[in-house]
C-alpha positions as a Markdown table, in Angstrom:
| # | Residue | x | y | z |
|---|---|---|---|---|
| 1 | Met | -30.7 | -11.5 | 1.7 |
| 2 | Glu | -32.2 | -11.6 | -1.8 |
| 3 | Leu | -29.8 | -13.2 | -4.2 |
| 4 | Cys | -29.3 | -12.7 | -8.0 |
| 5 | Asp | -27.8 | -15.2 | -10.5 |
| 6 | Ile | -26.5 | -14.0 | -13.9 |
| 7 | His | -25.4 | -17.4 | -15.2 |
| 8 | Thr | -27.7 | -20.4 | -15.3 |
| 9 | His | -28.8 | -23.1 | -17.7 |
| 10 | Leu | -32.5 | -23.3 | -17.1 |
| 11 | Val | -33.9 | -23.3 | -20.7 |
| 12 | Tyr | -34.7 | -26.9 | -21.3 |
| 13 | Gly | -33.5 | -29.0 | -24.2 |
| 14 | Val | -31.2 | -26.5 | -25.8 |
| 15 | Asp | -27.7 | -27.3 | -24.4 |
| 16 | Asp | -26.3 | -29.4 | -21.5 |
| 17 | Gly | -28.9 | -28.0 | -19.1 |
| 18 | Pro | -32.2 | -29.6 | -18.1 |
| 19 | Pro | -33.7 | -32.0 | -20.7 |
| 20 | Ser | -37.3 | -31.2 | -19.7 |
| 21 | Leu | -39.4 | -28.4 | -18.3 |
| 22 | Asp | -40.0 | -30.4 | -15.1 |
| 23 | Glu | -36.2 | -30.6 | -14.5 |
| 24 | Ala | -35.9 | -26.9 | -15.2 |
| 25 | Leu | -38.5 | -26.1 | -12.6 |
| 26 | Lys | -36.8 | -28.4 | -10.1 |
| 27 | Gly | -33.6 | -26.3 | -10.6 |
| 28 | Leu | -35.6 | -23.0 | -10.3 |
| 29 | Arg | -37.2 | -24.2 | -7.1 |
| 30 | Ala | -33.7 | -24.9 | -5.7 |
| 31 | Leu | -32.6 | -21.5 | -6.5 |
| 32 | Arg | -35.6 | -19.9 | -4.9 |
| 33 | Asp | -35.1 | -22.0 | -1.8 |
| 34 | Leu | -31.6 | -20.6 | -1.6 |
| 35 | Gly | -32.8 | -17.0 | -1.7 |
| 36 | Phe | -32.4 | -16.2 | -5.4 |
| 37 | Thr | -35.2 | -13.8 | -6.6 |
| 38 | Leu | -33.7 | -12.5 | -9.8 |
| 39 | Val | -32.2 | -15.1 | -12.3 |
| 40 | Ala | -30.8 | -14.9 | -15.8 |
| 41 | Ala | -31.1 | -18.0 | -18.0 |
| 42 | Thr | -28.0 | -18.0 | -20.2 |
| 43 | Pro | -28.1 | -21.0 | -22.6 |
| 44 | His | -24.8 | -21.8 | -24.5 |
| 45 | Arg | -24.2 | -20.1 | -27.8 |
| 46 | Arg | -21.7 | -22.5 | -29.1 |
| 47 | Thr | -22.7 | -24.3 | -32.3 |
| 48 | Ala | -19.6 | -26.4 | -32.4 |
| 49 | Leu | -21.0 | -28.3 | -29.4 |
| 50 | Phe | -24.7 | -27.6 | -29.3 |
| 51 | Pro | -27.4 | -27.1 | -32.1 |
| 52 | Asp | -28.3 | -23.6 | -33.1 |
| 53 | Met | -31.6 | -23.2 | -31.1 |
| 54 | Arg | -31.9 | -19.4 | -31.2 |
| 55 | Ala | -35.3 | -19.6 | -32.8 |
| 56 | Glu | -36.6 | -22.0 | -30.1 |
| 57 | Ile | -35.0 | -20.5 | -27.0 |
| 58 | Pro | -37.3 | -17.5 | -26.5 |
| 59 | Arg | -40.4 | -19.8 | -26.7 |
| 60 | Arg | -39.0 | -22.3 | -24.1 |
| 61 | Phe | -37.9 | -19.4 | -21.9 |
| 62 | Glu | -41.4 | -18.0 | -21.9 |
| 63 | Glu | -42.8 | -21.5 | -21.2 |
| 64 | Leu | -40.5 | -21.7 | -18.2 |
| 65 | Arg | -41.5 | -18.3 | -17.0 |
| 66 | Ala | -45.3 | -19.1 | -17.4 |
| 67 | Ala | -44.9 | -22.4 | -15.5 |
| 68 | Ala | -43.0 | -20.7 | -12.7 |
| 69 | Gly | -45.7 | -18.1 | -12.4 |
| 70 | Ser | -48.4 | -20.8 | -12.4 |
| 71 | Glu | -46.6 | -22.5 | -9.6 |
| 72 | Gly | -46.2 | -19.3 | -7.6 |
| 73 | Leu | -42.4 | -19.3 | -7.7 |
| 74 | Arg | -41.5 | -15.6 | -7.0 |
| 75 | Val | -38.4 | -15.5 | -9.2 |
| 76 | Glu | -37.9 | -12.8 | -11.8 |
| 77 | Leu | -36.4 | -14.4 | -14.9 |
| 78 | Arg | -34.3 | -12.7 | -17.6 |
| 79 | Leu | -32.9 | -14.2 | -20.8 |
| 80 | Gly | -29.3 | -13.9 | -21.9 |
| 81 | Ala | -26.7 | -16.3 | -23.4 |
| 82 | Glu | -23.3 | -17.7 | -22.6 |
| 83 | Tyr | -21.0 | -17.2 | -25.6 |
| 84 | Phe | -17.9 | -19.2 | -26.2 |
| 85 | Phe | -15.2 | -16.8 | -27.4 |
| 86 | Gly | -15.2 | -17.8 | -31.1 |
| 87 | Asp | -17.1 | -17.9 | -34.3 |
| 88 | Asp | -20.7 | -17.6 | -32.9 |
| 89 | Leu | -19.8 | -14.4 | -31.0 |
| 90 | Phe | -18.0 | -13.0 | -34.0 |
| 91 | Glu | -20.9 | -13.8 | -36.2 |
| 92 | Asp | -23.5 | -12.3 | -33.9 |
| 93 | Phe | -21.3 | -9.2 | -33.4 |
| 94 | Gly | -21.0 | -8.8 | -37.2 |
| 95 | Ser | -24.8 | -9.0 | -37.6 |
| 96 | Gly | -25.5 | -6.7 | -34.6 |
| 97 | Gly | -27.3 | -9.5 | -32.9 |
| 98 | Val | -25.2 | -10.1 | -29.8 |
| 99 | Gln | -27.4 | -11.6 | -27.0 |
| 100 | Arg | -26.8 | -9.5 | -23.9 |
| 101 | Leu | -27.6 | -10.1 | -20.2 |
| 102 | Gly | -31.0 | -8.5 | -20.6 |
| 103 | Ala | -32.7 | -6.3 | -23.2 |
| 104 | Gly | -30.7 | -3.2 | -23.9 |
| 105 | Asn | -27.9 | -4.3 | -21.5 |
| 106 | Lys | -24.3 | -3.7 | -22.3 |
| 107 | Phe | -22.9 | -6.8 | -20.6 |
| 108 | Val | -22.2 | -10.0 | -22.6 |
| 109 | Leu | -21.4 | -13.3 | -20.8 |
| 110 | Val | -18.3 | -14.8 | -22.5 |
| 111 | Glu | -16.5 | -18.1 | -21.8 |
| 112 | Phe | -12.8 | -18.6 | -22.7 |
| 113 | Gln | -11.4 | -22.1 | -22.9 |
| 114 | Lys | -8.0 | -20.5 | -22.7 |
| 115 | Phe | -6.9 | -16.9 | -22.7 |
| 116 | Ser | -4.9 | -16.9 | -26.0 |
| 117 | Ile | -3.1 | -13.5 | -26.4 |
| 118 | Gln | -3.4 | -12.8 | -30.0 |
| 119 | Glu | -3.7 | -9.4 | -31.6 |
| 120 | Phe | -6.9 | -10.4 | -33.3 |
| 121 | His | -8.5 | -11.1 | -29.9 |
| 122 | Lys | -7.4 | -7.7 | -28.6 |
| 123 | Asn | -8.8 | -6.0 | -31.7 |
| 124 | Phe | -12.1 | -7.7 | -31.3 |
| 125 | Ile | -12.4 | -6.8 | -27.6 |
| 126 | Phe | -11.6 | -3.2 | -28.6 |
| 127 | Lys | -14.3 | -3.3 | -31.3 |
| 128 | Met | -16.8 | -4.6 | -28.7 |
| 129 | Ser | -15.9 | -1.6 | -26.4 |
| 130 | Leu | -16.5 | 0.9 | -29.3 |
| 131 | Arg | -20.1 | -0.5 | -29.5 |
| 132 | Gly | -20.5 | -0.1 | -25.8 |
| 133 | Leu | -20.3 | -3.9 | -25.1 |
| 134 | Val | -18.6 | -5.1 | -21.9 |
| 135 | Pro | -17.5 | -8.8 | -21.6 |
| 136 | Val | -18.4 | -10.6 | -18.4 |
| 137 | Leu | -15.8 | -13.4 | -18.2 |
| 138 | Ala | -17.6 | -16.6 | -17.2 |
| 139 | His | -15.7 | -18.8 | -14.7 |
| 140 | Pro | -12.2 | -17.9 | -15.7 |
| 141 | Glu | -10.9 | -20.1 | -12.9 |
| 142 | Arg | -11.8 | -23.1 | -15.1 |
| 143 | Ala | -9.9 | -21.9 | -18.1 |
| 144 | Asp | -6.3 | -22.9 | -19.0 |
| 145 | Met | -4.1 | -20.2 | -17.3 |
| 146 | Ser | -1.0 | -22.3 | -17.2 |
| 147 | Ser | 1.0 | -20.0 | -19.5 |
| 148 | Ser | 2.3 | -16.5 | -18.7 |
| 149 | Ser | 0.7 | -15.3 | -22.0 |
| 150 | Ala | -2.7 | -16.6 | -20.9 |
| 151 | Arg | -2.4 | -14.8 | -17.6 |
| 152 | Asp | -1.3 | -11.6 | -19.4 |
| 153 | Met | -4.4 | -11.9 | -21.6 |
| 154 | Phe | -6.7 | -12.3 | -18.6 |
| 155 | Asp | -5.0 | -9.3 | -16.9 |
| 156 | Tyr | -5.4 | -7.3 | -20.2 |
| 157 | Leu | -9.1 | -8.0 | -20.3 |
| 158 | Val | -9.8 | -7.1 | -16.7 |
| 159 | Gly | -7.5 | -4.1 | -17.0 |
| 160 | Asn | -9.6 | -2.9 | -20.0 |
| 161 | Gly | -13.0 | -3.1 | -18.2 |
| 162 | Ala | -14.1 | -6.8 | -18.4 |
| 163 | Leu | -16.0 | -8.0 | -15.4 |
| 164 | Val | -15.3 | -11.4 | -13.9 |
| 165 | Gln | -18.0 | -14.0 | -12.9 |
| 166 | Cys | -16.9 | -17.0 | -10.9 |
| 167 | Asp | -18.8 | -20.2 | -10.2 |
| 168 | Leu | -19.9 | -21.0 | -6.7 |
| 169 | Leu | -19.3 | -24.7 | -7.3 |
| 170 | Ser | -15.6 | -24.0 | -8.1 |
| 171 | Leu | -15.3 | -23.3 | -4.4 |
| 172 | Val | -16.1 | -26.9 | -3.6 |
| 173 | Gly | -14.0 | -28.5 | -6.3 |
| 174 | Glu | -17.0 | -29.5 | -8.5 |
| 175 | Phe | -16.2 | -27.8 | -11.8 |
| 176 | Gly | -13.0 | -27.6 | -13.8 |
| 177 | Trp | -9.8 | -29.3 | -12.4 |
| 178 | Gly | -10.9 | -30.1 | -8.9 |
| 179 | Thr | -8.7 | -28.6 | -6.2 |
| 180 | His | -6.7 | -26.7 | -8.8 |
| 181 | Thr | -9.8 | -24.8 | -9.8 |
| 182 | Thr | -10.7 | -24.2 | -6.1 |
| 183 | Asp | -7.2 | -22.8 | -5.5 |
| 184 | Arg | -7.5 | -20.6 | -8.5 |
| 185 | Val | -10.9 | -19.2 | -7.6 |
| 186 | Leu | -9.8 | -18.5 | -4.0 |
| 187 | Glu | -6.8 | -16.6 | -5.4 |
| 188 | Leu | -9.1 | -14.5 | -7.5 |
| 189 | Val | -11.3 | -13.8 | -4.5 |
| 190 | Asp | -8.4 | -12.8 | -2.4 |
| 191 | Arg | -7.3 | -10.4 | -5.0 |
| 192 | Gly | -10.8 | -8.9 | -5.2 |
| 193 | Ile | -11.2 | -9.7 | -8.8 |
| 194 | Pro | -14.7 | -11.2 | -9.1 |
| 195 | Ala | -17.6 | -8.9 | -9.6 |
| 196 | Ala | -20.1 | -11.7 | -9.1 |
| 197 | Phe | -20.5 | -15.3 | -8.2 |
| 198 | Ser | -23.1 | -17.4 | -10.0 |
| 199 | Thr | -24.4 | -21.0 | -9.8 |
| 200 | Asp | -23.9 | -21.9 | -13.4 |
| 201 | Leu | -26.7 | -24.3 | -12.6 |
| 202 | His | -27.4 | -27.1 | -15.1 |
| 203 | Cys | -30.2 | -28.5 | -12.8 |
| 204 | Thr | -28.4 | -31.7 | -11.7 |
| 205 | Ala | -29.1 | -33.2 | -8.3 |
| 206 | Arg | -25.4 | -33.0 | -7.5 |
| 207 | Glu | -25.2 | -29.3 | -8.1 |
| 208 | Ile | -28.4 | -28.6 | -6.1 |
| 209 | Glu | -26.9 | -30.7 | -3.2 |
| 210 | Leu | -23.6 | -28.8 | -3.1 |
| 211 | Leu | -24.8 | -25.2 | -3.6 |
| 212 | Pro | -25.6 | -24.5 | 0.1 |
| 213 | Arg | -22.1 | -25.7 | 1.0 |
| 214 | Ala | -20.6 | -23.5 | -1.6 |
| 215 | Ile | -22.3 | -20.4 | -0.3 |
| 216 | Glu | -21.1 | -21.3 | 3.2 |
| 217 | Val | -17.5 | -21.6 | 1.9 |
| 218 | Leu | -17.8 | -18.2 | 0.2 |
| 219 | Thr | -19.3 | -16.5 | 3.3 |
| 220 | Ala | -16.6 | -18.0 | 5.6 |
| 221 | Arg | -13.9 | -16.7 | 3.2 |
| 222 | Val | -15.1 | -13.1 | 2.7 |
| 223 | Gly | -17.8 | -12.5 | 5.3 |
| 224 | Val | -21.5 | -11.7 | 5.1 |
| 225 | Glu | -21.3 | -8.2 | 3.7 |
| 226 | Arg | -19.0 | -9.1 | 0.8 |
| 227 | Thr | -21.0 | -12.3 | 0.1 |
| 228 | Ala | -24.1 | -10.1 | -0.2 |
| 229 | Ala | -22.4 | -8.0 | -2.8 |
| 230 | Leu | -21.1 | -10.9 | -4.8 |
| 231 | Leu | -24.4 | -12.8 | -4.8 |
| 232 | Gly | -26.8 | -9.9 | -4.6 |
| 233 | Asp | -26.0 | -6.3 | -5.2 |
| 234 | Asn | -23.4 | -6.7 | -7.9 |
| 235 | Pro | -25.2 | -9.1 | -10.1 |
| 236 | Arg | -28.3 | -7.0 | -9.8 |
| 237 | Gln | -26.3 | -4.0 | -11.0 |
| 238 | Ile | -25.0 | -6.0 | -14.0 |
| 239 | Leu | -28.5 | -7.1 | -15.0 |
| 240 | Ala | -29.6 | -3.5 | -14.7 |
| 241 | Gly | -26.8 | -2.5 | -17.2 |
| 242 | Lys | -24.7 | -0.8 | -14.5 |
| 243 | Arg | -21.2 | -1.4 | -13.5 |
| 244 | Pro | -20.9 | -2.5 | -9.9 |
| 245 | Lys | -19.3 | 0.2 | -7.7 |
| 246 | Gly | -15.9 | -0.4 | -6.2 |
| 247 | Pro | -14.2 | -3.7 | -5.6 |
| 248 | Ala | -16.3 | -6.7 | -4.9 |
């Protein structure tokens, strides 16, 4: 089974991902060993936490791709971004420069800290749709969903075409709020909500150690065929600019 990852932090020295090219290559080798052959590098676009490295990211991405090629790592790499739903996304949308999951793609990876149901947020999502842009909600199982209004906003987004990407490591309690996050992601899986699972790899040894176990947990929960869709066919469709067919 050839796997595809639409959410990783492989570009070194630009966010909380790997600090060096060597560490980035270590993470990429781990992905290849797990069967990933198509991978999107999605550095954070959140200048409240990380410096604005937009001018540097393409160069470091190409450096990673060249180093992977020289090493013989047979992994196809794409460049995207992980937006925080806030000023950076609004700014890039206003300038027509939203970084998508691949050139010419309509899908935009977006993280919500909490799903605040404000009319402005709904209006912005509507404006995105008018430009043909579709949000892919990054790891919503880690967001604050404690209020009914937050759950309503999440349901509104999904009901209006947003796709959902969950993190593999949420299945083993590694991200977010531990067992609460695991319970939440399993609830989403049982409802058939996620279109894709991703590693959200930051190239740490702990993540690399736990990823095989996370894939085992997903397979035990949903079976081999659905795992192949969530980790292979569906994310490939997303990177090709196509909406996955049917429920995941």
